[in-house]
N, C-alpha and C positions, 0 to 999 in steps of 0.2 A: 886230934889226928894231925900230926905234924906234916906228913907228906900228903898230898892230895891224891886220893885213889879214884880213878875214873872207872866206873862200873857200867857195863852195857845193860840194856833193858833185860836181856835174857839172864845175865848174871844177877840182876836184882831179884829175879824170881827164885834163883838158887839161894841167894843170901837171905831172903825173907823166911825160907824154910829153916835155915840154920839159926837165924835170930829168934824165931818163934819157939824153938825148943832145941837146945844144944847140950851136949854134942850130938851129932848125927852120924850114922854109918852110911856108906854108899847105898846099901839096899833100902834104907829108910828114905833117903833123898830120892832115889829112883821111884819108889812107891808114891811119894808126894808129887812127883812130876809126871806121873803116867798120863795125865790128861793132855800134856803138851805134845805128845807123840814124838818127843825127841828120843834118839837112840841112846843106849847106855854110853856109847863112845862120845857122843856130843856132850852129855852131862859130865862125863869124866873130864872132857876138855875144858868145860866151864869151871869145874872145881880146880883143875890144875892152874888155870889162868888166875883165879881168885887167890890161890895160894901164892903164886908168883907176885901178884900185885900187893900182897900183904893184907888182904881183906879176910882171908881164912888162915887158920893154923890147923895142923894135923898132929895126931898122936897115934902111934902104932898100936893096934889092938888085934892080937892074933894074926890072921893073914891079911887083915884089912886095916883101915884107918878110921879114926874118929875125926870129924870135921867140926871145928868150933870157930866162932867169929873172933877175929883179931881186932876188929873195930866195931863200935856200936852202930846201931841203925841210925840213931840221932846224929852221930858224927858224919855218917855218909849222906844223910838227908841235908845237913847243913852245907857240906862241901858241894853237893849237886846243886843246891839252891843258889849258892854263891856263883857257881860256874854259869848257871842259867841266867842269873841277874847280870853278870858281866857280859855274856854274849848277846843277850837280847835287849836289855834295858840299860846298858852302859853302867852297870853296877848300882843303879838307883832303885831301891825298894819302893820308894814313894811313886816313881813313874809306873811301876808295875801295878801297884794297888790302885792308883788313880785310873789306869787303863781298864782294870776290871770293874771298878765302880762306874766309870763313865759309860762303859759298854753294857751295863746291866748284867754283868756276870756274877754279881754277888746278890744273894737273897737278902730280904729284910732281916732275917735272923742272923745271917753272917755279918751284915752291916752293924747290927746292934752288938754282936759279940766283939767286933773290932772296936767300936766306940767304948764299950766297957773296959776292954783291955787297955786301950790308950788312956782312959780316965784313971785306971789303977796305976799305970806306969808313969804317966805324966799328969799328976793331979793338978798342977797349976795351969795346964793348957786349957784353952776354951774349946771344948769339944761339944758340938751340938748334935 
């Protein structure tokens, strides 16, 4: 993703629906979001914003449109993660991970997964 697309929390909900199974029509998106109690107009506003931002693309189908992702979920996750790291941890991933480890926010299973991952990625490192 060359340009950084900033997606709001509500827009993430819309994008997840399209990422999970695309393309989607407006009625399909409305049906998936019925538990939010958002109005049709609100959802259409989110869709229009996502199209303007370059996160969604549309294709005319009959009287309506098909919505499909212009960027992958993993691209958006990476961009959001980098933005969060930059704002909160001065861009330092290690500061963030150490904060979670020191505050007990990682389970033993998560710590073991992290150790295994690091051992695979950095086999010469001394990981205990």
